[in-house]
C-alpha positions, 0 to 999 in steps of 0.5 A: 223589507221589514214591517216598519218600512212598509208602514212608512211607505204606505203612510207617506203615500196616503198623506201625500196622495190623499192629503190626509192629516198624519193624525188620521193615520193610525193602524186601527183607521178604517180605510173607508170610514175613517180615511174616507177612501173610495173604490177608485182610491184603491186603484191608486193604492194598488198601483203604489203597491205594485211600484213600491213593493213589486207585486200585483194586488189581487182583488180577492186578497184585499177582501179582508183588508178593512183598516191600515193594520190589515193593509200593512200586514197584507203587504208585509206578508206578501213581500216576505213570502 
């Protein structure tokens, strides 16, 4: 899976699940401040990651994920280990 596929899957999920405006979806967008995601929303994101990318998200690995670019990188690197 390439990085562009990761970006597409995550962006589509965010737009559909959280009804975000596609213009909000930028790599620099902060998950909390810019996109307004709350702690329970991260549970939904973890479920989608597990379903779409076939790995379990470990909380300690997500500590440094602050914006969408961090999330894309985390998924891409984990999928391609």
